[in-house]
N, C-alpha and C positions, 0 to 999 in steps of 0.2 A: 716348470710347466710352460713357460714362454718358449723354451727351446723345443719342447715337444710340439707345440702349436706351429712354430716356425718350420719345423721339419716336414710336417704334413702338408703345409700349404706351399712350401718352397719359396718363401718370400724373404728368407734371411739373406742378408748381404754379408759376406765375410769381411772382416776388418781389413782395411788396407786394400780392398779391391778397387780397381779404377772404375770411375763412373762412366756410363756410356755417354758419349758426347751428343751434342745437339741442343737445340733450343726448346723451350716450352712449346708443345705442339700447336696451340692456337696462335702463337706468335711466330711460327715457322713460316717464312716467306714462300717456301716451295708448296705449301698446302693452302695458300690464300684463295686461289681460284676455286678449288673444290669446296672449300668452306663457304665461299660466297654463293656458289650454286646451291649447296644444301640449305643455306640460309634463305635463299629466294624460294626454293621448293617448300621448305617448312613454313615460311611466312605466308606463301600463297595458299597452302593447304589449310593453315589455321584461319586465314582470312575467309576462305571459301566456307569452311565449317561454321565460323562465327556468323557470317552473313546469311547463310542458308538454313542453319539449324538453331543455333543458340539465340541469336538476336530476334528472330521472329517469335520464338517461344517467350522471351522476356517481354517483347512488345505486346504479345497477346495477353500475358499476365497483367501488364500495366494497363492495357485497355480494359480488361475485365475488372480490375480493381477500380479504375476511374469510372466505369459504368456503374459499378456497385455503389461507389461513393456518391455519384450524381443521383442515382436512384434513391439512396438513403436520404440525401439532402432534400430531394423533391418530396419524399414521403414526410420528412420532418416538417417541411414548409407547409404541406397540406394539413398535417396534424395540428400545426401551430395555428393555421387559419381556422380550422374547425374548433380548436380550443378557444380562440378569440370570439368566434361566433357563439359558442356555447356560453362563454362568459358574458357576452352582451345580452343574450337571451335570458340568462340568470339575473343579470342586473335589471333588465326590463320587468321580468316577472316579480322580482323583489320590490321594485318601485311601485308596480301595480298593486301588489298585496299591501304595501304600506298605505297607499292612497285609499284603498278599500277599507282598511282598518281605521284610518283617520275619519273617513266618511261615516262609517258605522258608529264610531265613538262620538262624532259630532251629532249624529241623529239621536243616539241614546242620551247625550247630554241635553239636547233640545227637548226630547220627550220627558225626561225626568224634571227639567226646569219647568215645563208646562204643567206637569202633574203637581209639582211643589207649589207653583203659582196658584193653581186651582185650590189646593188644600189650604194655602195661606189665605186666600180670599174668603174661603168658607169659614175658616177659623176666625178671621177678622170680623166677618159678618156676625158670627155667633157671639164673639166677645162684645161687639158693638151692641147687639141686642141685649145681652146680659147687663152691659154698662147702662144702657137706657132704662132697663127695668130697675136696676139698682138706684139710678138717679131719681126715678119716679118714686121708688119706695122711700128714699131718703127725703125727698120733697114732701111726701105724704106724712112721714114721721115728723119732719120739721114743722109742718103746718099744724099737726096734732099737738106737738110739743109747744108750739107758740100759743095755741089755744089754752093749753094747760098752764103755760107761763102766765098768761093774763089772769086766770083764775087764782093761781098761786100768788101772783103779785097783789091781787086784790085782797086775798086773805092775809098776806103778810103785812100789807099797809094797814089794814083794818086792825090787826093785832098790835102793830107798833103804835098806832094812834090811841088805841084803847089803853095800852100800857103807859104811854106818856101822859095822856090827859085823864085817864081813868074813866072815860065814858065811851060808849060804842058809837062809832061814827056812822054816817049815812052811807050805804053801799053805792048809791048813785053818784055821790060826790067823789068817792074814791075811784070808781070806774072812770069818771070823766077826767080826773087828775092823771090817772095812769095813761089813758088814751092820749091826752094832751102832751105828755112827756115821752111817751113811748115808743 
């Protein structure tokens, strides 16, 4: 198959055929001047194309990208400033709401404390009135009991003297003795 391919292209070199003489073409000294001319023409054409076509397009793309990046950074800075302002407004609103809530709570505590104080004073007055009435009742009962004690003491002394002596004592003498010791 390789022979068939070589026959159609005509690139087969017969064995033992002499090589054509000469140096490698780029290193051939006789073609240096034409190679240098073509190098200069090619370099000039590429330089011209790069400076007039490719580099302005790349520069335009870079400028567009830089403008977009700058715009995005400016927008981000503006949004960050707005967010900081919104945060400060939120903090101020929150602080105001806390202050109002504390003031309302303090007013409610004061109101309830006042109501409780009024109720406490009324209850104390009612209890003091009941206590005074109870003390008066106890004093009246004590006075009545003391009057009864005198009569009971007189009766008891009279019964004791009668039991011991066998005769009934004089009630005036027993009353005088009880009042004297009493």
